[in-house]
C-alpha positions in Angstrom: 53.9 -25.6 25.5 50.2 -26.3 25.1 49.5 -23.9 28.0 51.5 -21.2 26.3 49.8 -21.8 23.0 46.3 -21.3 24.6 47.5 -18.1 26.2 48.8 -16.8 22.9 45.6 -17.7 21.0 43.4 -16.0 23.5 45.6 -13.0 23.9 45.9 -12.4 20.2 42.1 -12.6 19.8 41.4 -10.3 22.7 43.7 -7.5 21.7 43.1 -7.6 17.9 40.5 -5.8 15.9 37.6 -8.0 14.5 38.6 -9.9 11.4 35.2 -10.0 9.7 32.6 -7.8 8.1 29.4 -7.1 9.9 26.1 -7.5 8.2 24.2 -6.0 11.1 25.6 -4.8 14.5 27.7 -7.6 16.1 27.0 -10.2 13.4 29.9 -11.5 11.3 29.0 -12.0 7.6 30.0 -15.7 7.8 28.6 -16.3 11.2 27.0 -19.6 10.2 30.5 -21.0 9.7 31.5 -20.1 13.2 30.7 -23.3 15.2 33.5 -23.7 17.8 35.3 -21.6 20.3 38.4 -21.8 18.1 36.4 -20.4 15.2 35.2 -17.5 17.4 38.7 -16.7 18.6 40.2 -16.9 15.1 38.0 -14.0 13.9 38.7 -11.9 17.0 35.0 -11.8 17.7 33.9 -8.7 19.7 30.4 -8.7 21.3 28.1 -5.7 20.6 25.9 -5.0 23.6 22.1 -5.5 23.4 21.7 -1.7 23.7 24.0 -1.1 20.7 22.3 -3.9 18.7 18.9 -2.4 19.3 20.0 1.1 18.4 22.2 0.0 15.4 19.6 -2.2 13.8 16.9 0.5 14.2 19.1 3.0 12.5 19.6 0.5 9.6 15.9 0.0 9.2 15.1 3.7 9.4 17.8 4.5 6.7 16.2 1.8 4.5 12.8 3.2 5.3 11.7 -0.2 6.6 9.1 -0.5 9.3 11.0 -1.7 12.4 8.2 -3.5 14.2 6.5 -6.0 11.9 3.2 -7.1 13.4 2.5 -3.9 15.2 -0.5 -2.3 13.5 -2.1 1.2 13.8 0.6 2.9 15.9 2.6 4.6 13.2 1.6 8.1 14.1 2.3 8.2 17.8 3.5 5.1 19.6 6.1 4.0 17.0 7.8 7.4 16.9 7.9 7.3 20.7 9.4 3.8 20.7 12.0 4.8 18.1 13.0 7.8 20.3 13.4 5.6 23.3 15.5 3.0 21.6 17.7 5.6 20.0 18.2 7.2 23.4 19.0 3.8 25.0 16.1 4.0 27.4 14.5 1.3 29.4 10.8 1.6 28.7 7.5 1.6 30.6 4.4 0.9 28.4 1.2 2.2 30.0 -2.1 1.0 28.7 -5.2 -1.0 29.1 -5.6 -4.7 28.4 -5.2 -5.8 24.8 -3.2 -2.8 23.6 -0.2 -4.9 22.3 2.1 -3.9 25.1 3.7 -7.3 25.5 3.7 -7.8 21.7 5.7 -4.5 21.3 8.4 -5.8 23.7 8.5 -9.1 21.9 8.7 -7.5 18.5 11.6 -5.2 19.6 13.5 -8.3 20.5 12.6 -10.1 17.4 13.3 -7.3 14.9 16.2 -5.4 16.5 18.5 -7.9 18.2 21.3 -9.5 16.2 22.2 -13.2 16.6 24.9 -13.8 19.2 27.3 -16.8 19.8 26.8 -18.8 23.0 28.1 -22.0 24.3 25.7 -24.8 23.2 23.3 -25.7 26.0 23.8 -22.5 28.0 20.6 -21.2 29.6 22.2 -17.9 30.6 23.4 -17.0 27.1 27.0 -17.5 27.9 29.3 -15.8 25.4 32.8 -17.3 26.0 34.8 -14.3 24.8 33.2 -12.1 27.5 35.2 -14.1 30.1 38.2 -12.2 31.3 41.3 -13.3 29.3 43.1 -14.9 32.3 40.0 -16.9 33.3 39.4 -18.2 29.8 43.1 -19.3 29.6 42.7 -21.1 32.9 39.6 -22.9 31.7 41.3 -24.0 28.5 44.2 -25.3 30.6 41.8 -26.9 33.1 43.3 -24.9 36.0 41.5 -23.4 39.0 40.3 -19.9 38.6 41.1 -17.4 41.4 38.5 -14.8 41.6 38.9 -11.5 43.5 35.1 -11.2 43.7 32.1 -13.4 42.8 31.3 -12.0 39.4 29.1 -14.0 37.1 30.4 -14.2 33.5 29.4 -17.7 32.5 27.7 -20.6 34.4 29.7 -23.3 36.1 28.2 -25.7 33.6 29.6 -23.7 30.7 33.0 -23.6 32.5 33.0 -27.4 32.7 32.2 -27.6 28.9 35.2 -25.4 28.1 37.4 -27.4 30.4 36.4 -30.6 28.8 36.2 -29.5 25.1 38.7 -26.7 25.0 38.8 -25.0 21.6 36.4 -27.6 20.3 33.7 -26.2 22.6 30.5 -26.0 20.4 29.1 -22.6 19.6 25.6 -21.8 18.5 24.1 -18.5 17.4 20.8 -17.5 19.0 18.4 -14.9 17.6 16.5 -12.1 19.3 13.3 -14.1 20.1 15.4 -16.6 22.0 16.7 -13.8 24.2 13.3 -12.4 25.0 12.1 -13.2 28.5 8.6 -12.5 29.7 7.5 -12.5 33.4 4.0 -11.7 34.6 4.3 -9.8 37.9 2.1 -11.7 40.4 2.1 -11.5 44.2 3.8 -14.9 44.4 6.9 -13.8 42.3 9.9 -13.8 44.6 13.2 -12.0 44.6 15.0 -15.2 43.8 12.7 -15.7 40.8 13.8 -12.3 39.4 17.5 -12.1 40.2 18.5 -15.5 41.4 19.6 -17.1 44.7 22.3 -18.8 46.6 21.2 -22.4 46.1 21.4 -24.4 49.4 20.7 -27.7 47.5 23.8 -27.1 45.3 25.9 -26.4 48.4 24.7 -29.6 50.1 24.9 -31.9 47.1 28.1 -30.7 45.6 29.9 -29.7 48.7 30.7 -26.2 47.3 31.4 -23.3 49.5 28.8 -20.6 49.8 31.3 -18.1 48.4 31.8 -20.1 45.3 29.9 -19.0 42.1 28.8 -22.6 41.7 26.4 -22.1 44.6 24.5 -19.4 42.6 21.4 -20.2 40.6 20.4 -17.5 38.2 17.0 -15.8 38.0 14.8 -14.6 35.2 16.8 -11.4 34.6 20.0 -13.4 33.9 18.2 -15.8 31.7 17.3 -12.7 29.5 21.0 -11.7 29.4 22.0 -9.9 26.1 18.3 -9.5 25.3 15.0 -7.9 26.3 13.4 -8.5 29.7 9.6 -7.8 29.8 8.0 -7.4 33.2 4.2 -7.4 32.7 2.2 -5.4 35.2 5.2 -4.0 37.0 3.2 -2.2 39.7 2.0 -5.5 41.1 5.6 -6.3 42.3 5.9 -5.2 46.0 8.5 -2.6 46.8 11.1 -5.1 48.2 11.2 -7.0 44.9 11.4 -3.7 42.9 14.4 -2.7 45.0 16.2 -6.0 44.3 15.5 -5.4 40.6 16.7 -1.8 40.7 20.0 -2.7 42.5 20.9 -5.2 39.7 19.9 -2.9 36.9 21.6 0.1 38.4 24.7 -1.4 40.0 25.0 -4.9 38.6 25.1 -6.3 42.1 22.6 -8.7 43.8 23.1 -9.4 47.5 21.9 -12.4 49.4 22.5 -11.5 53.0 26.1 -10.5 53.3 27.1 -12.3 50.1 27.1 -10.2 46.9 26.7 -11.8 43.4 27.9 -9.4 40.7 26.6 -9.7 37.2 25.9 -7.3 34.4 22.8 -8.5 32.6 23.3 -6.4 29.4 19.5 -6.4 29.2 17.0 -3.8 28.1 13.9 -3.6 30.3 10.5 -3.1 28.7 7.8 -3.2 31.4 4.1 -2.6 31.3 1.5 -1.1 33.6 -2.2 -0.5 33.7 -3.2 3.2 33.7 -5.0 2.8 37.1 -1.8 1.4 38.8 0.5 3.7 37.0 -1.2 6.8 38.4 -1.5 5.4 41.9 1.2 6.9 44.1 3.7 4.3 45.4 2.8 1.5 43.0 6.2 1.8 41.4 9.0 2.8 43.7 10.4 6.3 42.7 14.0 5.2 41.8 12.7 2.5 39.4 10.0 4.8 38.1 12.7 7.3 37.3 15.1 4.7 35.8 12.4 3.6 33.3 13.3 6.8 31.4 10.7 6.6 28.6 7.0 6.2 29.6 4.9 5.5 26.5 1.1 5.6 26.6 -0.5 2.9 24.4 -4.1 2.9 23.0 -6.6 0.8 21.1 -6.8 1.0 17.3 -8.5 4.1 16.0 -9.3 2.8 12.5 -11.6 -0.1 11.7 -9.1 -1.4 9.1 -6.4 -1.6 11.8 -8.7 -3.6 14.1 -9.6 -5.9 11.2 -5.9 -6.5 10.3 -5.0 -7.3 13.9 -7.9 -9.8 14.0 -6.6 -11.6 10.9 -3.0 -11.5 12.1 -3.7 -12.9 15.5 -6.7 -15.2 15.1 -6.1 -18.9 15.4 -8.0 -20.4 12.5 -7.5 -24.2 12.0 -8.3 -24.8 8.4 -8.1 -21.7 6.2 -9.0 -23.7 3.1 -12.4 -24.7 4.5 -13.7 -21.2 5.1 -14.6 -18.0 3.3 -14.6 -14.9 5.4 -16.7 -12.0 4.0 -15.1 -8.6 4.6 -18.4 -7.2 5.9 -18.5 -9.9 8.7 -14.9 -9.0 9.7 -15.8 -5.3 9.6 -18.9 -5.9 11.8 -16.9 -7.7 14.5 -14.4 -4.9 14.5 -17.2 -2.4 14.8 -18.8 -4.2 17.7 -15.6 -3.9 19.7 -15.1 -0.3 18.8 -18.6 0.7 19.8 -18.2 -1.2 23.0 -15.1 0.9 23.9 -17.2 4.1 23.7 -20.3 2.7 25.3 -21.4 4.8 28.4 -22.4 1.8 30.4 -19.1 -0.1 29.9 -16.1 0.4 32.3 -13.7 2.6 30.4 -10.9 2.1 32.9 -10.9 -1.6 32.4 -11.2 -1.2 28.6 -12.3 -3.6 25.9 -9.4 -5.6 24.6 -8.6 -6.3 20.9 -8.7 -9.9 22.1 -12.5 -9.6 22.2 -12.4 -9.0 18.4 -9.9 -11.8 17.8 -11.8 -14.4 19.9 -15.1 -13.4 18.4 -13.8 -14.0 14.9 -12.5 -17.4 16.0 -15.8 -18.3 17.5 -18.0 -17.0 14.6 -16.0 -19.1 12.1 -16.4 -22.1 14.4 -20.1 -21.5 14.6 -20.3 -21.5 10.8 -18.4 -24.8 10.8 -20.5 -26.3 13.5 -23.9 -25.4 12.1 -23.3 -25.8 8.3 -19.8 -26.5 7.2 -18.9 -29.8 8.9 -22.3 -31.5 8.6 -22.9 -30.6 4.9 -19.2 -30.9 3.8 -19.3 -27.3 2.5 -17.2 -24.2 3.2 -17.9 -22.4 6.5 -19.0 -18.9 5.7 -20.1 -16.7 8.7 -23.4 -14.8 8.4 -25.3 -12.3 10.5 -27.6 -15.1 11.7 -24.5 -16.6 13.4 -23.4 -13.5 15.1 -25.0 -14.0 18.6 -22.5 -16.9 19.1 -20.1 -14.2 20.2 -21.9 -13.9 23.5 -19.3 -16.3 24.9 -16.3 -14.3 23.8 -17.4 -10.7 24.4 -15.7 -9.7 27.7 -16.1 -6.4 29.3 -17.3 -4.9 32.6 -20.1 -2.5 33.3 -19.7 0.6 35.4 -23.0 2.5 35.7 -25.4 -0.4 36.3 -25.1 -3.8 38.0 -22.4 -5.9 36.3 -24.5 -9.0 35.9 -24.3 -11.4 33.0 -27.8 -10.6 31.9 -27.1 -6.8 31.8 -23.9 -7.4 29.9 -25.6 -9.5 27.3 -28.5 -7.0 26.9 -26.0 -4.2 26.2 -24.0 -6.5 23.9 -27.2 -7.2 21.9 -27.8 -3.5 21.5 -24.2 -3.0 20.4 -24.5 -5.9 17.9 -27.6 -4.3 16.5 -26.0 -0.9 16.1 -22.9 -2.4 14.5 -24.9 -4.4 12.0 -27.0 -1.4 11.1 -23.9 0.7 10.5 -22.1 -1.9 8.4 -25.2 -2.6 6.3 -25.6 1.1 5.6 -21.9 1.1 4.5 -22.6 -1.5 1.8 -26.3 -1.0 1.0 -26.3 2.8 0.8 -27.3 4.7 -2.4 -29.2 1.8 -4.1 -31.3 3.1 -7.0 -34.8 4.1 -5.8 -36.4 2.2 -8.6 -34.7 -1.1 -7.5 -36.0 -0.6 -4.0 -39.6 0.1 -5.2 -39.4 -3.0 -7.4 -38.2 -5.2 -4.6 -40.9 -3.9 -2.2 -43.5 -4.8 -4.8 -42.0 -8.3 -5.2 -42.2 -8.8 -1.4 -45.8 -7.9 -1.6 -46.3 -10.7 -4.0 -43.9 -13.3 -2.6 -44.7 -12.3 1.0 -41.6 -13.5 2.9 -37.9 -14.5 3.0 -36.9 -17.0 5.6 -33.4 -16.6 7.1 -31.8 -19.0 9.5 -28.3 -20.2 10.3 -29.5 -23.7 9.8 -30.5 -23.1 6.1 -27.8 -23.8 3.6 -27.7 -21.8 0.4 -27.8 -24.6 -2.0 -30.3 -27.4 -1.2 -33.4 -29.0 -2.6 -35.9 -27.4 -0.2 -38.0 -24.4 -1.1 -36.4 -22.4 1.8 -32.9 -22.7 0.5 -31.4 -19.3 -0.1 -30.9 -19.9 -3.8 -34.5 -21.0 -4.2 -35.9 -18.0 -2.3 -33.6 -15.5 -4.2 -34.8 -16.9 -7.5 -38.3 -15.5 -6.7 -37.0 -11.9 -6.4 -35.6 -10.5 -9.7 -34.9 -7.1 -8.1 -33.0 -8.8 -5.1 -30.7 -10.5 -7.6 -30.0 -7.1 -9.3 -29.4 -5.5 -5.9 -27.0 -8.3 -5.0 -25.0 -7.4 -8.1 -24.8 -3.7 -7.1 -23.8 -4.5 -3.5 -21.2 -7.0 -4.7 -19.5 -4.1 -6.5 -19.4 -2.1 -3.2 -18.0 -5.1 -1.3 -15.4 -5.7 -4.0 -14.2 -2.0 -3.7 -13.9 -2.3 0.0 -12.1 -5.6 -0.4 -9.6 -4.1 -2.8 -8.8 -1.2 -0.4 -8.4 -3.6 2.5 -6.1 -5.9 0.6 -3.8 -3.0 -0.1 -3.6 -2.4 3.7 -3.0 -6.1 4.2 -0.1 -6.1 1.8 1.4 -3.0 3.3 1.4 -4.8 6.7 2.6 -8.1 5.2 -0.5 -10.0 6.2 -1.5 -12.8 3.9 -5.1 -13.9 4.2 -6.8 -15.5 1.1 -10.0 -16.6 2.8 -11.6 -13.3 1.9 -11.9 -14.5 -1.7 -14.1 -17.0 -3.4 -17.1 -14.7 -3.8 -18.9 -17.2 -6.1 -19.3 -19.8 -3.3 -23.1 -20.4 -2.7 -22.6 -20.0 1.1 -20.8 -16.7 0.5 -23.8 -15.5 -1.6 -26.1 -16.5 1.3 -24.1 -14.3 3.6 -24.4 -11.4 1.2 -28.1 -12.1 1.0 -28.4 -11.7 4.7 -26.4 -8.4 4.6 -28.8 -7.0 2.0 -32.0 -8.1 3.7 -30.8 -6.7 7.0 -29.7 -3.5 5.3 -33.1 -3.0 3.8 -34.5 -2.7 7.3 -32.6 0.5 7.7 -33.2 2.4 4.5 -35.2 5.6 4.6 -38.0 4.7 4.6 -37.4 1.0 5.5 -38.3 -1.5 2.9 -38.4 -4.6 5.1 -39.0 -5.7 8.6 -37.8 -8.9 10.4 -39.9 -11.0 12.7 -38.4 -14.2 14.1 -36.0 -14.8 11.2 -38.6 -13.9 8.5 -38.3 -10.8 6.4 -41.5 -9.2 5.3 -42.4 -6.0 3.5 -43.5 -2.9 5.5 
């Protein structure tokens, strides 16, 4: 009687149309109330494939005019349309680009934003959806009977089978989101076939006494751990041809063979792989059938606009205590400019590229330098200045191509790039100052002689060299600071619009009345006055003097 009841329940659920409304593809409106196998069967749940979830959710976002890939910045004109086309076409994707071009982040963002939650048996590592088991097998499990298989096809793990046998309709169900079904693998020479697609586990055979032809002897690989999700293979060309063939056979035919023993499983997984342009163009690096199966090849790039680079920096930087810092926009812009100049520098290796991570890590280290030198010791806010900027030597990573790639040569070129970037940014904010103000300031410098600048000097202190004390001697400098403050505020306003459009919240750009912030503005102006035409000031060992 019980046996017949299980059979009826499962059969009715399997042959009936879904008894629920979908909010997004494959997701019941009341999915949070579905907590057991019985709940799942009672609504006649029907799984929607990962491919149809990606496509369906993208269509919803496009209809609503929502950006589909939150966190991906600066790719709207070319890469995002290419990505949309690939997903709408149900293509597996190869992203080709240099280091630090958000290739892995794109793959992760696709999983995060375009995969619907799915129901799996609690504790399953292979994302086991119980209603994907053939009807007869599920009935056998519920009745705790042996399953007779015509072929060794993987639907759920043996651990999940045991849970269903033991708990029957009370088997616990949890819903897992897209990020939980994103699997990342860095292709390295030591990655094995079994790491990718699994293996017949000799230890299981020995310990449990199972037969080699039993599914219980199979241990899944990374591909099956990404089932119903997105599988990202970073640097695909590094995989040797034998491993690429194993991957291809599973993706193409759903069959993995160990010796004469085939394991059949359908991963229901979208592949997004990455490659460096050098490896991508090298014949034979990716075997032709796999190269062909990755139907969409999308070329990535570095940010073209300085605002895009700045937003990425703010989005990705790891800053410990946001309340203890003020980050001037001109400092942020300078760091972005340094990286962008480096990418076009004739002595720097263009094939290797200059990663956005250089910008991100430089921002982190510059804030830490302001904390180390002034903020922590004096219990004041940490505000980066131009006098701190050479601390980024330790985070500026690139290779030279035309001259010897020594540390000394790299740092000499970096110093030149820093100087060019500072000059450009200062001109951006200090341009078009009234000539009479510049003449007045030059005359004041003739009287007061010098302005001492150092990262060790805090703005507000009792000494005569504090920035506040020195600024008080220059009436024209104070007036110029007011003019430049307007220029900074306008740039700040435009940048904040871009931040809001990209849903980035970063309040540390504010607090423009903080004394340390004003000290940073002072250094911006003094440095900018070195590059006016004609120059007003010169700098010698941290001391600004009139020319």
